N, C-alpha and C positions, 0 to 999 in steps of 0.2 A: 301195243302202245295204248295206255289208258289215261284218261284225263277226266276228272270229276265234271259232271254236267255234259260230257260229250260222248255218252255211251252209244249214241246212234250215229257213229262216224262212218261215212255219211249215210243218211237214211236210204237214198236211192240206190246205193251199191247193191243191196240185196232185194230190191223191190221185185225184180223178176229177171230171168235169164236174158231176155231181149234187151232190157235196159243196161245190164252189165256189159253185154257184148258191144252195144253202141258206145258206152263210155270208154271201153278199151280201145275201140276203133278210133275214137276221137283223139286219144292221147298216145297212141302207139307210135312206132318208129315211122320216119318219112317213107313214102311209098317207094322211092327209088333207093332207099337204104343209105343215102349219103347226106351229110350235113351241108348246108348251103353256104356257110361263111357269110360274107356281107351280101345283103340283098334288100330289095324294097318291095313292099306289098301295096304301095300307093304313096301316101304322103311322107311317111317316116322310113328311114333306113333301119335295118336290123342286122345284128351279127349273131349267127348261129354257130356256136362252138362249145363243145363239152368241156374244154379246158378253161373256160371263163366262168367266173361267178357273175350272175346277171341281176341287176336291179330292174324290176318290172312294175309298171303302173298301168292299170286299166280302169275304166269308169263306166258308169251306167249311161245308156244311150240318151237319156233325157237330161243329163247333168249339165250340158251346154247346148243350147239351141243352135242350129246351123246358121241362123241369121246372125247370131252374136259372133260366131267364129268367122263368118264372112266379113263382118265389120272389122274384126281384129286383124284379119289378113290385109285389108285395105289400109288400116292405120299403121301397120308395120312394113308396108311395101317399100318405104324409102331406106330401110336399114339393110346393111349387107347381110348375106345369108346366115352366117354364124351368129351374129347378134340378133337377127330376126327370130331364129328358132329359140334362142335363150330367153328373149323377152316374151315370146309367145307362150312358152312353157311357164314362165313366172306368172303371167296374167291368168293363165288357165288354172294353175295351182291355187291362186288367190280366190278365183270364182268357186272352185270346188270346195275349198275350205269354208266358204261362206254358206255352203249348204244348198246349192241350186238343184233343181229337179225334185223328183218324188222322194229321193233319199231312202229307197226301200231297204238298203243295207243297215239302216238304223234300227230296224226291227230285230229284237234279240234272236228270234228263231231263224231269221234269214242270215244274220251275222254268224251265228253258230254253224249253220249249214255250210256257208262259204268257207269259214275257217277250217271246218272238218274236212272239206274237200281238199284243201291244201295239205292237210296232215296225212291224208290217206295214202298217197303214193310217195311219201318221203322215204328215201333209201332205195326205192325201186326205179323211179323215173327221174328223180332229182334229189339233191340234198337241200333240204329246206333250212335256211340260216336265220331268217327273220320275216315277219309279216305283220300287217295291220289292216283290219277291215274298217274303213271309214264309212260314213253314211251314204256316199255316192261314188266312192272309188276305193281301190285296194292297192296296197304296196306289198310286194313279195320280193325277197332276196333268196335266190337259189343258185345252186350249181347244177345245170342240166346234165342228165345222163343219156338223154336222147334229144330229138329235134325240139328246139325251144318253141317254135310256132305251134307244133302239135300239142305240146304241154299246155300252152295258154289256151288254145282252141278247146282242148279237153275241159279245162276249168270252166270256160265260158259256157260251152254247150251243156255240160253236165249240170251246173248250177242253174242255168236259165230254165231248163226243163222243170226243175222242182219249184223254183221261185215263181215262175209264171203260172203254174198250177195253183199256187197259194195266193195269187194276187187278190182275188175277191175275199177269200176267207180271212186273210190277215189285214185287209184294208190297206194294201200297199200303194194303191193309186198309180201303178205303172201304166203309162198312157197307151202303150201298144201291147197287144196280147201276143205278138210274135217276136218281140225284140226286148232283151234286157240290157245287153252290153253294147257299147260302141265298138265298131269293127276294129279300129286301130288300137294300138297300145304303145307305150313307151318302154324301151329296154335300153339299158346302158351297162356295159361290162365294167367290172371293178378293176382298176388299174394297179392298186397297191394297198398296203395295210391302212394307210391314212384315209384313202378314199373309202375303203370298206367301213372304217369306223364312222366316218361322216354320214354314210348312207344309213347305217344301222341307227345312229342317233336321230337322223331325220325321220325314219320310219317310226321309231319309238315315240318321238315327240310331236308327230303330226296331230294327234288328238288334242294335245295341250295347246299347240299353236292355233288350232281351230276353235278353241274355247269349249271343248267337249268335256274336259276334266282338268284337274289341277296338276296331276302328276302322271307320267307315262305309265306307271305301275297300276294306276286306277282304271285303265281302259281294258276291259276283259277280252276284247277281240284282237289281241296283239301278243307277240312273243315277249313283250316287256311285262305282261301281267304275271304276278307271282305264281298263280295257279297253272301257268303254262311253262314255268321255268325249266321243267325236265322234258318238255315235248316241243320239238324233237331234238333241239340243238344240243342239250346236255348229253345225248346219246352219242354225238359225233363231235364234241367240242375239240378234241385234239386234232381231228381231221380238218375241221373248219379253220383252226388256228394255223395249221400247216399250209392250207391253201393260200392264206393272205399274209402270213408272217407275224401275226400278232393277235392276241385274244380280243374279243369284243367286250364292251362295257354293258352292264345290265342296269345302269342307273340312268 
């Protein structure tokens, strides 16, 4: 798999044997060999199933201060649970798009590294359908081929090691030297072709919505970018369409 400008996909994979083994350990199969189905790791419920296409969002640890999240929890306490979570997510998405925190992912070298990490195990540990690296969070649409939590933990731990080492050199201003990502993440499985289409369009247009560019195709750290058109979805377009019953839009 080749992509102009991404010849170092990803740099840390070949740094040394110990690093590679640790990365493999991070994203390998679950220790008991079984998928979890529905489960909770704390605040949010997750569904682990290799038959489902999953929309995943995770963010930098400093993107939303805990005090702000605590105030939001109090403000939404009067709502019923389903509406509470919907409103909570809407508010958080707005804050993220406003560019809170250090926004280390806005640095081109960091964005490229995170994007290349997503690309590296496409076809081996998941089928990668769409992605977008925003300044303080990321969106990824995949069909897992192994344990979802292990895949995400692998992305986080692998990228964190490299990015935190580069904190001073790239003047990223990450406040903590031992933490890059927030522990939790959002995942939502794709229900049907229409839902798939809506999620892909949201991922593509998030940079436009956040005022970072005028068109989805102008954002280089996204599968909507023309230079990424053949990586990796074009290799598996028929399979992706078969999964959800309809082709995606690239506009």
